[in-house]
C-alpha positions as CSV (number, residue, x, y, z in Angstrom):
1,M,-29.7,108.1,397.4
2,K,-32.6,109.3,399.7
3,G,-35.3,109.0,396.8
4,Q,-34.3,105.8,395.9
5,S,-34.6,104.6,399.7
6,A,-37.9,105.7,400.1
7,I,-39.3,103.5,397.2
8,V,-38.5,100.2,399.4
9,V,-41.9,100.4,401.7
10,P,-43.8,100.6,398.3
11,L,-42.0,97.8,396.8
12,L,-42.3,95.6,399.6
13,I,-46.0,96.3,399.8
14,I,-46.4,95.6,396.2
15,T,-44.3,92.2,396.7
16,V,-46.7,91.1,399.6
17,G,-49.7,92.1,397.4
18,V,-48.6,90.1,394.4
19,G,-47.9,87.4,396.4
20,W,-51.3,87.2,398.3
21,L,-52.8,87.3,394.7
22,L,-51.1,84.5,393.2
23,T,-51.7,82.4,396.4
24,V,-55.5,83.4,395.9
25,L,-55.5,82.8,392.3
26,H,-54.2,79.6,392.9
27,V,-51.1,80.0,390.9
28,L,-48.6,77.3,391.1
29,P,-50.4,76.1,394.4
30,G,-48.2,75.1,397.2
31,V,-45.7,78.1,396.5
32,N,-45.0,80.4,399.6
33,W,-45.0,83.7,397.4
34,V,-44.3,85.9,400.5
35,W,-41.0,84.5,400.7
36,V,-40.1,83.7,397.2
37,L,-40.7,87.3,396.3
38,A,-39.3,88.8,399.3
39,L,-36.0,87.3,398.1
40,G,-36.4,88.4,394.7
41,V,-37.4,92.1,395.6
42,T,-34.6,91.9,398.2
43,G,-31.8,91.0,395.7
44,L,-33.1,93.4,393.2
45,L,-33.2,96.2,395.7
46,V,-29.7,95.8,396.8
47,L,-28.7,95.9,393.3
48,V,-30.5,99.0,392.5
49,L,-29.9,100.6,395.7
50,G,-26.7,99.7,396.5
51,G,-25.2,100.1,392.6
52,L,-22.7,97.7,391.6
53,N,-20.1,97.1,394.0
54,K,-18.0,94.0,395.2
55,V,-20.8,93.3,397.9
56,S,-23.5,94.2,395.7
57,V,-22.3,91.8,392.9
58,V,-22.5,89.0,395.3
59,V,-25.3,89.6,397.5
60,G,-27.8,90.5,395.0
61,P,-27.3,87.9,392.7
62,F,-27.4,85.6,395.2
63,L,-30.8,86.5,396.7
64,I,-32.4,86.1,393.1
65,L,-30.5,82.9,392.9
66,A,-31.8,81.4,396.1
67,T,-35.5,83.2,394.9
68,F,-35.0,80.7,391.8
69,F,-34.0,77.5,393.8
70,S,-36.8,77.8,396.3
71,L,-39.5,78.0,393.9
72,L,-38.2,75.1,392.1
73,R,-37.7,73.4,395.0
74,Q,-41.4,74.4,396.4
75,T,-42.8,73.1,392.9
76,G,-41.3,69.7,393.5
77,R,-38.7,70.4,390.5
78,L,-35.7,70.9,393.1
79,N,-34.7,68.6,396.3
80,M,-33.3,70.3,399.2
81,D,-30.1,68.1,398.9
82,V,-29.6,69.7,395.6
83,E,-30.5,73.2,396.5
84,V,-28.2,73.6,399.4
85,P,-24.9,72.7,397.3
86,L,-26.1,74.7,394.3
87,L,-26.4,78.0,396.6
88,V,-22.9,77.1,398.2
89,I,-21.5,76.5,394.5
90,S,-23.0,79.8,393.5
91,A,-21.8,82.0,396.6
92,G,-18.3,81.0,395.7
93,I,-18.7,81.5,392.1
94,L,-20.1,85.0,392.8
95,M,-17.2,85.7,395.4
96,L,-14.9,84.9,392.8
97,V,-16.3,87.2,390.7
98,S,-16.3,89.8,393.0
99,R,-12.8,89.5,393.5
100,L,-11.7,89.4,390.0
101,A,-13.8,92.1,388.6
102,P,-12.5,95.6,388.3
103,L,-15.6,97.2,390.9
104,P,-15.6,99.3,393.6
105,P,-15.8,99.0,397.3
106,P,-19.4,99.7,398.6
107,R,-19.0,103.3,399.9
108,W,-20.2,102.3,403.6
109,M,-16.5,100.3,403.6
110,S,-14.6,103.5,402.5
111,E,-16.2,106.2,404.5
112,P,-15.1,107.0,408.0
113,P,-18.0,106.1,410.6
114,K,-19.9,109.3,411.8
115,G,-18.1,110.7,414.7
116,S,-14.9,109.0,414.4
117,E,-13.4,112.4,413.1
């Protein structure tokens, strides 16, 4: 796990660089690329570093969907009045999948806290 967590900072720096480059090149002007890419990378990192479990299967895809909806809103293809209900519906669906899928709980839920022994 330590090796995987060591990639977080470089990936975040790459994300900022990509967002900056997209802004400078005027790719989809008006998009806050730092926000959009940070959401997406965070969602991917939750899945990559956390593995598939009852929490990551909700949080990771939710952040990736929030990335997609934010991009659509910032480019004028989706109104905030539609984005928020879509996110609420998505959260409910992902929580239902988490409850019904035979996924393990995350390790931090099953391990006793350090020092409590």
